[in-house]
Residue frames relative to the residue before (quaternion, step in Angstrom):
aa qw qx qy qz dx dy dz
M 1.0000 0.0000 0.0000 0.0000 0.00 0.00 0.00
Q 0.6811 0.4907 -0.3203 0.4389 3.61 1.04 -0.51
A 0.6664 -0.5186 0.3705 0.3868 3.53 -1.28 0.42
D 0.6261 -0.5696 0.3906 0.3619 3.56 -1.14 0.72
G 0.6089 0.5714 -0.3491 0.4253 3.58 1.03 -0.72
Y 0.6692 0.4648 -0.2919 0.5009 3.57 1.02 -0.75
N 0.5999 0.5677 -0.3591 0.4347 3.59 1.03 -0.73
A 0.6774 0.5201 -0.2884 0.4329 3.57 1.01 -0.84
R 0.8080 0.3064 -0.1568 0.4782 3.61 1.00 -0.64
L 0.6804 0.4490 -0.3022 0.4941 3.62 1.18 -0.26
R 0.3810 -0.7260 0.5243 0.2301 3.56 -1.14 0.56
H 0.6530 0.4048 -0.3125 0.5587 3.53 1.29 0.46
A 0.1942 -0.7741 0.5925 0.1096 3.55 -1.20 0.53
L 0.3533 -0.6819 0.5983 0.2286 3.51 -1.17 0.69
V 0.0413 -0.8351 0.5475 -0.0349 3.57 -0.52 1.18
A 0.2649 -0.7284 0.6111 0.1609 3.52 -1.31 0.50
E 0.5763 -0.5960 0.4486 0.3338 3.52 -1.22 0.59
V 0.0748 -0.7369 0.6691 0.0603 3.55 -1.13 0.78
T 0.0673 0.8151 -0.5667 0.0992 3.56 -0.69 1.10
T 0.4012 -0.6876 0.5445 0.2642 3.54 -1.24 0.45
N 0.4829 0.6091 -0.4541 0.4354 3.58 1.30 0.15
L 0.1851 -0.8486 0.4923 0.0563 3.56 -0.25 1.29
A 0.3008 0.7987 -0.4820 0.1980 3.60 1.24 0.24
A 0.7457 0.3892 -0.2180 0.4950 3.61 1.03 -0.70
A 0.2365 0.8305 -0.4836 0.1429 3.60 1.24 0.35
N 0.7450 0.3967 -0.2268 0.4860 3.60 1.05 -0.63
D 0.4609 0.6696 -0.4549 0.3637 3.58 1.27 0.09
P 0.4701 -0.7026 0.4478 0.2912 3.64 -0.76 0.92
A 0.6610 0.4884 -0.3141 0.4752 3.62 1.21 -0.28
C 0.6868 0.4296 -0.2683 0.5213 3.58 1.30 0.19
Q 0.2396 -0.7706 0.5795 0.1136 3.56 -1.04 0.86
L 0.2825 -0.7521 0.5766 0.1487 3.56 -0.71 1.12
I 0.1112 -0.7553 0.6437 0.0536 3.55 -0.97 0.93
E 0.1098 -0.8032 0.5848 0.0278 3.57 -0.47 1.22
V 0.3706 -0.7713 0.4771 0.2006 3.57 -0.56 1.18
S 0.5793 0.5809 -0.3815 0.4261 3.60 1.23 -0.13
T 0.6246 0.5141 -0.3411 0.4788 3.61 1.27 -0.20
P 0.6447 -0.5234 0.3697 0.4169 3.62 -1.15 0.41
E 0.6785 0.4748 -0.3005 0.4731 3.62 0.91 -0.84
G 0.6266 0.5335 -0.3331 0.4602 3.56 1.07 -0.70
R 0.6487 0.5010 -0.3140 0.4792 3.58 0.97 -0.83
A 0.6713 0.5103 -0.2948 0.4495 3.58 0.97 -0.88
S 0.5691 0.6189 -0.3817 0.3839 3.59 1.17 -0.46
G 0.4325 -0.6955 0.4671 0.3333 3.57 1.11 -0.63
L 0.4997 0.6294 -0.4421 0.3983 3.59 1.24 -0.07
T 0.3634 -0.7637 0.4988 0.1894 3.57 -1.03 0.75
Q 0.7591 0.2303 -0.1438 0.5916 3.59 1.28 -0.26
N 0.6065 -0.4987 0.4489 0.4266 3.55 -1.23 0.43
S 0.0002 0.8194 -0.5683 0.0754 3.55 -0.84 1.02
I 0.2751 -0.7097 0.6187 0.1945 3.50 -1.36 0.28
V 0.2005 -0.7071 0.6631 0.1420 3.52 -1.11 0.82
G 0.1404 -0.8234 0.5487 0.0344 3.54 -0.48 1.22
C 0.2569 -0.7801 0.5559 0.1278 3.56 -0.91 0.94
L 0.4910 0.6846 -0.4222 0.3346 3.58 1.23 0.15
F 0.7809 0.2450 -0.1196 0.5620 3.59 1.10 -0.66
L 0.0269 0.8048 -0.5872 0.0823 3.55 0.32 1.28
A 0.0557 -0.7946 0.6043 0.0176 3.55 -1.13 0.65
T 0.3258 -0.6889 0.6055 0.2296 3.52 -1.25 0.53
I 0.0621 -0.8110 0.5804 -0.0392 3.54 -0.68 1.19
A 0.4924 -0.6275 0.5092 0.3233 3.57 -1.04 0.75
E 0.5806 -0.6163 0.4130 0.3353 3.55 -0.97 0.91
S 0.6352 0.5580 -0.3224 0.4257 3.59 1.04 -0.74
R 0.6783 0.4835 -0.2866 0.4733 3.61 1.20 -0.42
L 0.5682 0.6075 -0.3866 0.3983 3.59 1.23 -0.17
A 0.3271 -0.7124 0.5893 0.1956 3.54 -1.08 0.83
A 0.7168 -0.3921 0.3239 0.4770 3.55 -1.27 -0.11
P 0.5794 -0.5869 0.4234 0.3750 3.61 -1.06 0.64
I 0.3451 -0.7365 0.5437 0.2069 3.57 -1.10 0.72
G 0.7973 -0.0616 0.0397 0.5991 3.58 1.26 -0.15
R 0.2224 -0.7442 0.6117 0.1501 3.51 -1.36 0.04
L 0.3106 -0.7735 0.5278 0.1635 3.57 -0.83 0.98
S 0.5335 -0.6165 0.4838 0.3182 3.54 -1.15 0.73
A 0.6746 -0.4744 0.3707 0.4272 3.55 -1.30 0.24
A 0.6441 0.5257 -0.3246 0.4510 3.59 0.99 -0.81
L 0.6755 0.4656 -0.3015 0.4858 3.60 0.92 -0.83
M 0.6178 0.5320 -0.3501 0.4613 3.60 1.07 -0.63
Q 0.6043 0.5364 -0.3488 0.4749 3.61 1.09 -0.66
Q 0.6655 0.4848 -0.3013 0.4810 3.58 0.94 -0.87
L 0.6406 0.5217 -0.3198 0.4639 3.56 1.03 -0.80
A 0.5901 0.5628 -0.3608 0.4526 3.60 1.11 -0.63
Q 0.6357 0.5124 -0.3217 0.4793 3.58 1.04 -0.75
C 0.6265 0.5286 -0.3315 0.4671 3.59 1.04 -0.77
L 0.6498 0.5154 -0.3099 0.4648 3.55 0.98 -0.85
K 0.6314 0.5215 -0.3240 0.4736 3.59 1.01 -0.80
S 0.6421 0.5139 -0.3241 0.4674 3.59 0.99 -0.80
A 0.6680 0.5142 -0.3009 0.4460 3.56 0.91 -0.94
L 0.7488 0.3933 -0.2067 0.4919 3.58 1.04 -0.78
G 0.4879 -0.6867 0.4159 0.3427 3.56 1.30 0.02
L 0.4660 0.6907 -0.4282 0.3498 3.56 1.15 0.60
A 0.6240 0.5520 -0.3375 0.4382 3.59 1.26 -0.18
């Protein structure tokens, strides 16, 4: 969730939950990633998923596994709106 510049110099990362439980698909603080869409396929995710901005966590870099996907610039813009909703900034 944090900017690439911070990723390069900090030994911790701000992460968001990714889940295949789609119950919160309509929540403004959650971004639905549908693997049937071109952007969803490009993400590398294998199942429809939600990126939730409600439960952010700071994790030591040493505890992070390999990335499970990568979001396009357009999906990152939408995710930014979800983050604003979660933090009450929208």
